[in-house]
Every structure is written in C-alpha cells, then in structure tokens.
C-alpha positions as a Markdown table, in Angstrom:
| # | Residue | x | y | z |
|---|---|---|---|---|
| 1 | Met | -0.3 | 0.1 | 0.1 |
| 2 | Lys | 1.2 | 3.1 | -1.1 |
| 3 | Pro | 1.8 | 6.2 | 1.9 |
| 4 | Leu | -0.7 | 8.5 | 2.1 |
| 5 | Pro | 0.4 | 12.4 | 1.0 |
| 6 | Leu | 2.1 | 14.6 | 3.8 |
| 7 | Pro | -0.7 | 17.0 | 3.9 |
| 8 | Val | -3.1 | 14.6 | 4.7 |
| 9 | Arg | -1.5 | 12.8 | 7.3 |
| 10 | Val | -0.6 | 16.2 | 9.0 |
| 11 | Ala | -4.3 | 16.9 | 8.5 |
| 12 | Ala | -5.3 | 13.8 | 10.2 |
| 13 | Gly | -3.3 | 14.2 | 13.1 |
| 14 | Leu | -4.1 | 17.8 | 13.5 |
| 15 | Ala | -8.3 | 16.5 | 13.4 |
| 16 | Val | -7.0 | 13.7 | 16.2 |
| 17 | Thr | -5.3 | 16.0 | 18.4 |
| 18 | Val | -8.0 | 18.8 | 18.1 |
| 19 | Val | -10.8 | 15.8 | 19.0 |
| 20 | Asp | -8.2 | 15.3 | 22.2 |
| 21 | Arg | -8.1 | 18.7 | 23.6 |
| 22 | Ala | -11.7 | 19.1 | 22.9 |
| 23 | Arg | -12.2 | 16.2 | 25.2 |
| 24 | His | -10.0 | 17.6 | 27.8 |
| 25 | Leu | -11.3 | 20.6 | 27.5 |
| 26 | Pro | -13.8 | 21.1 | 30.6 |
| 27 | Glu | -10.5 | 19.9 | 33.0 |
| 28 | Lys | -8.7 | 22.7 | 31.6 |
| 29 | Leu | -11.5 | 25.0 | 32.1 |
| 30 | Ala | -11.3 | 24.4 | 36.0 |
| 31 | Glu | -7.7 | 24.9 | 36.2 |
| 32 | Leu | -7.7 | 27.9 | 34.0 |
| 33 | Pro | -8.2 | 30.4 | 36.7 |
| 34 | Val | -5.4 | 28.9 | 38.8 |
| 35 | Thr | -3.0 | 29.0 | 35.9 |
| 36 | Met | -4.3 | 32.6 | 35.0 |
| 37 | Val | -3.2 | 33.9 | 38.7 |
| 38 | Ser | 0.1 | 31.9 | 38.8 |
| 39 | Gln | 1.3 | 33.0 | 35.7 |
| 40 | Ala | 0.4 | 36.7 | 36.6 |
| 41 | Leu | 1.8 | 36.4 | 40.2 |
| 42 | Gln | 5.4 | 34.8 | 37.8 |
| 43 | Leu | 5.3 | 37.9 | 35.6 |
| 44 | Ser | 5.0 | 40.2 | 38.8 |
| 45 | Met | 7.7 | 38.4 | 40.6 |
| 46 | Arg | 10.3 | 38.6 | 37.3 |
| 47 | Leu | 9.7 | 42.2 | 37.4 |
| 48 | Gln | 10.2 | 42.4 | 40.7 |
| 49 | Gln | 13.7 | 40.7 | 40.7 |
| 50 | Gln | 14.2 | 42.8 | 38.0 |
| 51 | Met | 13.2 | 45.8 | 39.0 |
| 52 | Thr | 15.4 | 44.9 | 42.2 |
| 53 | Glu | 18.5 | 44.3 | 40.1 |
| 54 | Leu | 18.4 | 47.6 | 38.6 |
| 55 | Ala | 18.1 | 49.5 | 41.6 |
| 56 | Ile | 21.2 | 47.2 | 43.3 |
| 57 | Lys | 23.6 | 48.3 | 39.8 |
| 58 | Gly | 21.9 | 52.1 | 40.2 |
| 59 | Asp | 23.3 | 52.0 | 43.8 |
| 60 | Asp | 26.6 | 50.2 | 43.1 |
| 61 | Val | 26.9 | 53.2 | 40.0 |
| 62 | Leu | 25.9 | 55.9 | 42.4 |
| 63 | Ser | 28.1 | 54.7 | 45.4 |
| 64 | Thr | 31.0 | 55.6 | 43.6 |
| 65 | Leu | 29.6 | 59.4 | 42.8 |
| 66 | Arg | 28.7 | 59.7 | 46.7 |
| 67 | Pro | 29.8 | 58.2 | 50.1 |
| 68 | Val | 26.9 | 56.4 | 51.9 |
| 69 | Glu | 27.4 | 57.4 | 55.6 |
| 70 | Glu | 28.4 | 54.7 | 58.3 |
| 71 | Ser | 25.6 | 55.4 | 60.8 |
| 72 | Pro | 22.3 | 57.4 | 59.8 |
| 73 | Ala | 20.7 | 59.5 | 61.7 |
| 74 | Trp | 17.4 | 58.2 | 61.7 |
| 75 | Ala | 18.8 | 54.3 | 62.7 |
| 76 | Thr | 18.3 | 53.2 | 66.1 |
| 77 | Phe | 18.5 | 50.3 | 67.6 |
| 78 | Asp | 17.1 | 48.6 | 71.1 |
| 79 | Glu | 20.5 | 48.0 | 71.9 |
| 80 | Asp | 21.2 | 52.1 | 71.4 |
| 81 | Thr | 20.5 | 54.0 | 74.6 |
| 82 | Thr | 20.4 | 57.7 | 74.6 |
| 83 | Ile | 22.9 | 59.9 | 76.5 |
| 84 | Asn | 23.1 | 64.0 | 77.5 |
| 85 | Asp | 26.4 | 63.9 | 76.3 |
| 86 | Ala | 26.5 | 64.3 | 71.9 |
| 87 | Ser | 30.4 | 64.4 | 72.1 |
| 88 | Asn | 30.8 | 61.0 | 70.9 |
| 89 | Gly | 29.4 | 61.9 | 66.7 |
| 90 | Arg | 26.9 | 59.5 | 67.0 |
| 91 | Asn | 24.0 | 61.7 | 68.2 |
| 92 | Gly | 24.2 | 60.8 | 71.7 |
| 93 | Thr | 24.1 | 57.2 | 71.4 |
| 94 | Arg | 25.7 | 54.4 | 73.0 |
| 95 | Ser | 25.6 | 50.6 | 72.3 |
| 96 | Arg | 25.3 | 48.0 | 74.6 |
| 97 | Phe | 28.9 | 47.4 | 75.2 |
| 98 | Glu | 29.2 | 51.1 | 76.1 |
| 99 | Thr | 26.8 | 50.7 | 78.7 |
| 100 | Thr | 27.7 | 47.8 | 80.4 |
| 101 | Gln | 31.0 | 49.8 | 81.1 |
| 102 | Leu | 31.6 | 50.4 | 85.1 |
| 103 | Asp | 30.1 | 54.3 | 85.7 |
| 104 | Asp | 31.7 | 56.3 | 88.2 |
| 105 | Thr | 29.4 | 55.2 | 91.1 |
| 106 | Glu | 30.1 | 51.0 | 90.5 |
| 107 | Glu | 32.6 | 49.4 | 91.9 |
| 108 | Pro | 34.9 | 46.8 | 90.3 |
| 109 | Ser | 33.9 | 43.7 | 90.8 |
| 110 | His | 36.6 | 42.0 | 92.6 |
| 111 | Glu | 36.4 | 38.2 | 91.3 |
| 112 | Pro | 39.6 | 35.6 | 91.6 |
| 113 | Ala | 42.2 | 35.5 | 89.3 |
| 114 | Asp | 42.5 | 32.1 | 89.4 |
| 115 | Pro | 39.9 | 30.5 | 87.1 |
| 116 | Trp | 39.3 | 27.5 | 89.5 |
| 117 | Ala | 38.2 | 30.0 | 92.0 |
| 118 | Ala | 36.1 | 31.9 | 89.4 |
| 119 | Glu | 34.2 | 29.1 | 88.7 |
| 120 | Glu | 33.7 | 28.3 | 92.3 |
| 121 | Ser | 32.4 | 31.9 | 92.8 |
| 122 | Val | 29.7 | 31.4 | 89.9 |
| 123 | Ile | 28.4 | 28.1 | 91.1 |
| 124 | Gln | 28.2 | 29.8 | 94.8 |
| 125 | Arg | 26.4 | 32.8 | 93.3 |
| 126 | Glu | 24.3 | 30.7 | 91.2 |
| 127 | Leu | 23.4 | 28.8 | 94.3 |
| 128 | Asp | 22.7 | 31.6 | 96.2 |
| 129 | Asn | 20.4 | 33.1 | 93.6 |
| 130 | Glu | 18.1 | 29.7 | 93.8 |
| 131 | Ser | 16.8 | 30.5 | 96.7 |
| 132 | Asp | 15.9 | 33.8 | 96.1 |
| 133 | Glu | 11.9 | 34.3 | 95.3 |
| 134 | Pro | 10.7 | 36.3 | 92.0 |
| 135 | Pro | 10.3 | 39.6 | 92.3 |
| 136 | Ser | 6.6 | 40.9 | 93.8 |
| 137 | Ala | 5.9 | 43.3 | 91.0 |
| 138 | Leu | 6.0 | 40.7 | 88.3 |
| 139 | Pro | 6.0 | 36.9 | 90.0 |
| 140 | Ala | 6.3 | 35.0 | 86.6 |
| 141 | Tyr | 9.5 | 37.1 | 85.5 |
| 142 | Pro | 11.6 | 34.4 | 85.7 |
| 143 | Asp | 10.3 | 33.0 | 82.7 |
| 144 | Val | 9.3 | 36.3 | 80.8 |
| 145 | Thr | 10.4 | 36.6 | 77.1 |
| 146 | Leu | 12.1 | 40.4 | 75.8 |
| 147 | Pro | 8.5 | 41.4 | 74.0 |
| 148 | Gln | 6.5 | 40.1 | 77.1 |
| 149 | Leu | 8.3 | 41.9 | 79.3 |
| 150 | Arg | 8.5 | 45.0 | 77.1 |
| 151 | Ala | 4.9 | 44.9 | 77.1 |
| 152 | Arg | 4.3 | 44.6 | 80.9 |
| 153 | Met | 6.4 | 47.5 | 81.3 |
| 154 | Arg | 4.7 | 50.4 | 80.6 |
| 155 | Arg | 2.0 | 49.8 | 83.8 |
| 156 | Leu | 5.0 | 49.3 | 86.3 |
| 157 | Thr | 6.1 | 52.2 | 89.0 |
| 158 | Val | 9.9 | 52.6 | 88.8 |
| 159 | Asp | 10.8 | 51.5 | 92.5 |
| 160 | Glu | 8.5 | 47.9 | 90.8 |
| 161 | Leu | 11.0 | 48.2 | 87.8 |
| 162 | Ser | 14.2 | 48.8 | 90.2 |
| 163 | Glu | 13.0 | 45.9 | 91.7 |
| 164 | Leu | 12.9 | 43.4 | 88.4 |
| 165 | Leu | 16.7 | 44.9 | 87.5 |
| 166 | Asp | 18.0 | 44.3 | 90.8 |
| 167 | Tyr | 16.7 | 41.1 | 90.6 |
| 168 | Glu | 17.6 | 40.3 | 87.0 |
| 169 | Arg | 21.4 | 41.3 | 87.2 |
| 170 | Ala | 21.3 | 39.0 | 90.5 |
| 171 | His | 20.7 | 36.0 | 88.3 |
| 172 | Glu | 20.5 | 36.1 | 84.9 |
| 173 | Asp | 22.0 | 39.5 | 83.8 |
| 174 | Arg | 21.1 | 39.2 | 80.4 |
| 175 | Pro | 22.0 | 42.4 | 78.9 |
| 176 | Gln | 19.1 | 43.3 | 76.7 |
| 177 | Phe | 16.5 | 43.0 | 79.7 |
| 178 | Val | 19.0 | 45.1 | 81.9 |
| 179 | Gly | 19.6 | 47.2 | 79.3 |
| 180 | Met | 15.3 | 48.1 | 78.4 |
| 181 | Leu | 14.7 | 47.9 | 82.3 |
| 182 | Thr | 17.5 | 50.3 | 82.6 |
| 183 | Arg | 16.2 | 52.8 | 80.3 |
| 184 | Arg | 12.8 | 52.4 | 81.2 |
| 185 | Ile | 13.7 | 54.1 | 84.6 |
| 186 | Gly | 15.4 | 56.7 | 82.8 |
| 187 | Thr | 12.8 | 57.5 | 80.8 |
| 188 | Leu | 10.0 | 57.7 | 84.1 |
| 189 | Arg | 12.8 | 59.3 | 85.9 |
| 190 | Asp | 12.9 | 62.0 | 83.2 |
| 191 | Gln | 9.6 | 62.3 | 83.2 |
| 192 | Arg | 9.2 | 63.7 | 86.8 |
C-alpha cells in the first residue's frame, strides 16, 4: 500500500489533536483560573526581581559618586541608649557594649584571678540565687520573654522596675533585659 501524502497525514493528526484537546477542555477550564493567577504572579515576581537588580546596579554606580554614611541619623536600635553628651559623634547614643562599662558610681567586681576560684565563685552565686523569690511586681518574671516584658513594663512604677532590674542583675544578667529596664527607669525618672 502506498503511503498517503504528507498534507493528508498532517491534517489527520491535527484533527485527532483537536478532538483530544476538546475532550480535555472541561478539565482545563477548571484549572484555567489557577493557571492564569499563577502566571500573573510569576510575571509580577519577575518584574520585581528585574527592578531590584536595576536598583542594585544603580546603587553600585551612584555609590562611586557619593559616599554612603556609616550610621544614618534615623537608625536606632534597642541596644542603643540615649545619653546627654553628644560628643561621641553618634547623635548621643551608646551601644550596649559601652553601657556595660563601669560607671563612676559602681565599684569594680573583685573576681579572683584564679580560674578555679572564679568557677567556684560563679557556682556559689548561682546556688545563692536559686533560693531567691521572684520580684513581687511580676511573679512570673523568670519565665518572661523580652517582648512580654516590653509589653508589661508600661504599667510598672520606678520602684517595681528597680526591683526587676536588681533581680535580673542578680540572676541571669541578660544585657537586653538589663538595658531595657535601665532605659525605662531613666525615662520614667526624666518624666518626673
């Protein structure tokens, strides 16, 4: 048998494909909205990525023309604390590392130079602190997280905050907690 001409075979294949696609059309119609939304989201994400790439390239070019300031005046962080003396060139802020240095009123700790004695001293302090009761202002204080403390601080007085600060320093002495309590006490004293 002689093969049929190519145009006839292509037409037959096309007809079968049209029938097959028409048979699956109801399934495709159900998927059509999802497909359209997906393609629209993909397009928007591609556009955002291209815009970001262009912005990065623009920043690279512009940074050669204009130096970037190290610490913007508007940038403040929880670890920073405001002080009255603005002579350090950073808008009167100190980092948490600078705030942990000894003030004039504090006495230096007399920790032993021997590491074994230092370890014994730490263990003894922990044993002494275990028997302490939590502060009456916030009995659940040992289990409070930083965001929970931040939310509850506004309703506490200076004396209650001082009690929490003393408890924190005597027990875990976490820099974030000590800093936040210290700043709140300072704020309340300034408002008086």
